[in-house]
C-alpha positions as CSV (number, residue, x, y, z in Angstrom):
1,M,32.4,140.7,-7.0
2,S,35.4,141.0,-9.2
3,R,36.1,139.4,-12.4
4,N,39.2,137.4,-12.7
5,P,40.9,138.8,-15.9
6,D,42.7,135.4,-16.7
7,R,39.2,133.8,-17.3
8,P,37.8,134.2,-20.7
9,L,34.4,135.9,-21.4
10,S,31.7,133.5,-22.5
11,P,31.5,134.0,-26.2
12,H,28.7,136.0,-27.7
13,L,26.5,134.6,-30.4
14,M,28.1,136.5,-32.8
15,H,31.4,134.6,-32.3
16,W,29.7,131.3,-33.0
17,K,29.5,130.1,-36.7
18,W,26.0,129.5,-37.6
19,G,24.9,126.0,-38.7
20,P,21.7,124.1,-39.7
21,H,21.6,122.6,-36.4
22,M,21.1,126.0,-34.7
23,L,18.6,126.9,-37.2
24,V,16.4,123.7,-36.6
25,S,16.8,124.4,-32.9
26,I,15.3,127.8,-33.2
27,L,12.6,126.7,-35.9
28,H,11.7,123.9,-33.6
29,R,10.8,126.3,-30.9
30,M,9.1,128.8,-33.3
31,A,7.0,126.1,-34.8
32,G,5.9,124.7,-31.3
33,I,4.9,128.1,-30.2
34,G,3.1,128.7,-33.6
35,L,1.3,125.5,-33.4
36,A,0.1,126.1,-29.7
37,I,-1.1,129.7,-30.2
38,V,-2.3,129.9,-33.8
39,G,-3.4,126.2,-33.9
40,G,-5.2,126.6,-30.6
41,L,-7.0,129.7,-31.5
42,L,-8.1,128.2,-34.9
43,F,-9.3,125.1,-33.0
44,A,-11.1,127.1,-30.5
45,W,-12.7,129.3,-33.1
46,W,-13.6,126.1,-35.2
47,L,-15.3,124.6,-32.0
48,L,-17.1,127.8,-31.3
49,S,-18.4,128.3,-34.7
50,A,-19.6,124.7,-34.8
51,A,-21.5,125.1,-31.5
52,S,-22.9,128.6,-32.5
53,G,-25.0,127.4,-35.6
54,E,-24.9,127.0,-39.3
55,A,-24.4,130.7,-40.2
56,A,-21.3,131.0,-37.8
57,Y,-19.9,127.7,-39.1
58,E,-20.4,128.9,-42.8
59,S,-18.5,132.1,-41.8
60,F,-15.7,130.0,-40.4
61,L,-15.5,127.8,-43.6
62,D,-15.5,130.7,-45.8
63,W,-11.8,131.7,-44.5
64,F,-10.5,128.2,-45.3
65,T,-12.4,126.7,-48.3
66,V,-12.1,127.0,-52.1
67,E,-15.2,128.8,-53.3
68,S,-16.2,129.0,-56.9
69,G,-12.9,128.2,-58.3
70,A,-11.1,131.0,-56.3
71,I,-8.5,130.0,-53.6
72,N,-8.9,131.9,-50.4
73,I,-5.3,133.1,-50.2
74,V,-5.6,133.9,-46.3
75,G,-6.7,130.6,-45.6
76,V,-4.1,128.9,-47.5
77,I,-1.2,130.9,-46.0
78,I,-2.5,130.3,-42.4
79,C,-3.0,126.6,-43.0
80,G,0.0,126.3,-45.2
81,G,2.1,127.9,-42.5
82,L,0.6,125.5,-39.8
83,T,1.3,122.6,-42.0
84,W,4.9,123.6,-42.3
85,A,5.1,124.1,-38.5
86,F,3.6,120.7,-37.9
87,F,6.2,119.0,-40.3
88,Q,9.0,121.0,-39.1
89,H,8.2,120.1,-35.4
90,L,7.5,116.6,-36.0
91,F,10.5,115.9,-38.2
92,N,12.9,117.8,-35.8
93,G,11.2,115.8,-32.9
94,L,12.3,112.6,-34.5
95,R,15.8,113.9,-35.1
96,H,16.0,114.7,-31.4
97,F,14.7,111.2,-30.5
98,V,17.8,109.8,-32.3
99,L,20.1,112.4,-30.6
100,D,18.6,111.1,-27.2
101,M,19.6,107.5,-28.0
102,G,23.2,108.9,-28.5
103,A,23.4,108.6,-32.3
104,G,23.9,111.5,-34.7
105,Y,26.4,113.8,-32.8
106,E,29.1,113.7,-35.5
107,L,29.2,117.0,-37.0
108,K,28.8,116.0,-40.7
109,T,25.8,113.8,-39.4
110,N,24.1,116.4,-37.3
111,R,24.4,118.9,-40.3
112,R,23.0,116.5,-42.6
113,W,20.1,115.5,-40.6
114,A,19.3,119.2,-39.7
115,L,19.2,120.1,-43.4
116,I,17.1,117.0,-44.0
117,V,14.6,118.4,-41.4
118,V,14.5,121.8,-43.1
119,W,14.0,120.5,-46.5
120,G,11.8,117.5,-45.5
121,A,9.3,119.9,-43.8
122,I,9.1,122.2,-46.9
123,L,8.7,119.2,-49.4
124,A,6.2,117.6,-47.2
125,T,4.2,120.7,-46.7
126,L,4.2,121.3,-50.5
127,G,3.3,117.7,-51.2
128,L,0.3,117.6,-48.9
129,W,-1.2,121.0,-50.1
130,L,-0.5,119.9,-53.8
131,W,-2.6,116.7,-53.0
132,L,-5.2,118.6,-51.1
133,L,-5.6,121.4,-53.7
134,W,-5.2,119.0,-56.8
135,P,-8.8,118.8,-57.6
136,A,-9.2,122.5,-57.6
137,L,-6.1,123.0,-59.6
138,V,-7.2,120.7,-62.3
139,N,-10.6,122.5,-62.4
140,I,-9.1,125.8,-62.8
141,S,-6.7,124.6,-65.6
142,A,-9.6,123.1,-67.4
143,G,-11.6,126.2,-67.3
144,E,-14.2,124.7,-65.0
145,F,-15.5,126.9,-62.2
């Protein structure tokens, strides 16, 4: 099979100008995979620890709870990442729902909604975790442990 020299080659990714719509497309896939794998493993661990008895369940909770005023950073990073992945996947799914209806394909509109998805997921994650950790943060700032 020979190539016709008059036909252009398909452009490589480096020839495209990156935009927010490309970013949210990649983040949507990454968030979905993260939710499925990490979230699924955590869910299975939770179920197994709950079924294995009180000691196993306490061991599970030690990874994700606030104990004596100190925040378990590993649990916050894992749960914070899963929360961000959830909001990113949710907001981009809603964006795609609107696109499937035939709206939002204009370049400026598409760019604006892609940026709203990215920043909305970050702000929703921060807002939820601030709400969840507020009692612990108030106790720490008041000097109560």
